[in-house]
C-alpha positions, 0 to 999 in steps of 0.5 A, spaced: 348 594 346 354 591 350 354 590 357 358 597 360 353 601 354 347 596 358 350 598 365 351 606 363 344 607 361 343 604 368 348 610 371 345 613 369 339 613 370 339 613 377 340 621 377 338 624 372 342 629 368 340 634 363 345 633 358 346 639 352 347 638 344 349 643 341 349 641 334 341 640 333 341 641 325 346 634 325 340 628 323 345 624 328 344 629 333 336 629 334 336 621 333 341 620 339 336 626 342 331 622 341 334 616 343 336 619 350 330 621 351 325 616 350 330 611 353 330 617 360 338 617 360 338 625 361 334 630 360 336 632 353 337 640 351 338 640 343 340 648 341 336 650 335 330 653 332 325 649 334 320 651 328 325 649 323 328 642 326 321 640 327 319 643 320 324 637 318 321 632 322 324 631 328 320 629 333 322 633 339 317 630 344 319 632 351 325 634 349 328 641 351 329 646 344 333 653 345 335 657 340 340 660 342 340 668 337 333 668 341 333 665 348 331 669 354 339 667 358 342 671 352 344 676 355 346 674 362 350 669 359 353 675 355 354 678 361 358 672 365 362 670 360 365 677 359 367 678 366 370 672 365 374 673 359 375 681 360 382 680 362 384 677 355 380 684 352 373 681 351 370 687 350 362 685 351 360 687 344 364 680 343 362 677 349 354 678 346 357 676 340 359 670 341 352 667 345 351 666 337 356 660 336 352 654 340 359 652 343 360 658 347 353 658 349 352 650 351 359 651 355 356 657 358 350 654 360 354 648 364 357 653 368 352 656 370 347 650 372 343 650 366 346 644 364 350 639 368 354 636 361 355 637 353 357 633 349 360 635 341 363 635 334 359 631 329 359 636 326 364 641 329 372 639 329 375 638 337 379 643 337 372 648 335 368 643 341 373 645 347 377 652 345 370 655 349 370 649 355 377 650 357 376 658 357 369 659 360 369 651 365 377 651 365 380 644 368 380 641 375 383 642 380 390 639 381 389 638 374 396 639 370 394 638 363 387 636 359 386 628 355 381 626 351 382 617 352 377 612 348 372 607 352 373 601 347 369 596 347 371 589 343 365 584 341 367 577 342 374 580 346 377 576 353 384 580 352 384 586 357 376 587 361 371 582 358 373 586 351 374 594 355 380 599 355 381 604 356 385 608 350 388 615 352 391 620 349 387 619 342 384 625 341 388 631 344 394 631 345 401 631 340 406 630 342 406 630 349 412 629 353 413 623 358 411 629 364 404 629 361 405 621 359 404 621 367 400 625 368 394 621 363 395 615 364 394 617 371 387 620 369 385 615 365 386 610 371 381 614 374 376 615 368 376 608 366 374 605 374 369 610 374 367 608 367 368 601 367 367 600 376 374 595 375 381 595 377 385 599 371 391 596 369 395 601 366 400 599 361 405 605 357 405 603 350 411 602 345 415 599 340 420 597 344 418 592 350 422 593 357 428 595 353 428 591 346 429 597 342 434 603 344 432 610 342 428 616 345 421 615 344 422 609 348 425 613 353 420 618 354 416 612 355 419 609 359 421 615 364 414 616 363 412 609 366 416 611 373 414 616 373 407 615 374 409 609 379 412 616 382 406 620 383 400 615 384 404 608 387 398 604 388 397 603 381 397 597 377 402 600 372 408 598 367 412 601 360 414 601 356 410 595 353 409 594 345 400 592 344 401 586 344 405 584 351 400 589 354 393 585 352 396 579 351 397 574 356 403 568 353 406 575 349 406 578 357 410 573 360 414 571 354 417 579 354 415 581 361 415 575 365 413 578 373 411 585 369 403 587 373 400 589 368 404 585 361 398 581 358 391 584 362 392 590 363 386 595 360 388 601 360 393 602 354 396 609 353 400 612 346 406 615 347 403 620 341 397 622 338 398 618 331 399 611 335 394 613 339 389 615 335 390 610 328 389 604 333 383 608 335 380 606 328 383 601 326 380 597 333 372 601 331 374 599 324 376 592 324 375 589 330 367 592 330 369 595 336 365 600 339 368 607 341 366 612 345 369 619 345 373 622 345 372 624 351 375 629 356 378 629 362 380 633 365 376 639 365 372 642 370 365 639 368 364 634 362 365 636 356 366 631 351 368 631 344 366 626 338 369 623 332 365 625 325 364 619 323 361 617 329 353 615 329 348 616 332 348 610 337 355 612 339 352 619 340 347 615 344 353 612 348 357 618 350 350 622 353 351 616 358 357 616 359 357 624 360 351 623 365 356 619 369 362 624 369 356 627 372 353 624 378 361 624 381 
């Protein structure tokens, strides 16, 4: 276990939160629930039929199991959902029917204060996980764009923050414009500071370093860096930078002398979803890195997605991170 995860679990234990896991039918979710409960990371709620889960051999001791189809709060949740979505044409009948959807039920638990956060995505696409969160919880005050990031912990690595990085956006926004990228950069810096407990150093990534190439794509990243600096002048942030110029000290000194972050960046902002998603998966598989996410930033309460290729231990890590987010 990395020092980052150890510290995150320590913080989660210090102020225990309640985290709901909607995908009770997934064996990895049940294994993660068991591990999180045994380690006192959070109070765990699993959605599903308790008898069916137990018949499959799951050890549910110390874990709350709620069946959305029969729970006493089902009607109250439906009534509140109808109230929230009536202006969009939702009927009471449609709201009640959505309570059969474990993702909507889980988000309603968070909205109503019966859970502090939700972790899902082992069996659902990102859009399915985030749609109810955005419809019900909506964005946090002052948020212009909801984005997703990964906490990457690379073993035996001295780069970044002793091998720990935030990669963004690797899970949500396909083609952010320069203003979107500036918002993603600032949010990611805040997430890094909160979760890693260290000073963020933000690199806006490109195939170019400081004018080494010219194209509209490079212009977008350069403009994003300028916008982010204007919005958050206190941040150590620079761009455009190539990946090696951002994280390798000797390359950074050569390609971007005088940059406040070249060669030492720990928050990496990718120009689009393709580059971010490909890179995080490559680092995870080739460098055997721990990859926690996609974590969301900008939703009013923490709802976090999982890669469908996640392991039970990955889910445990996201539960701990979600609990720490909920403390904020």
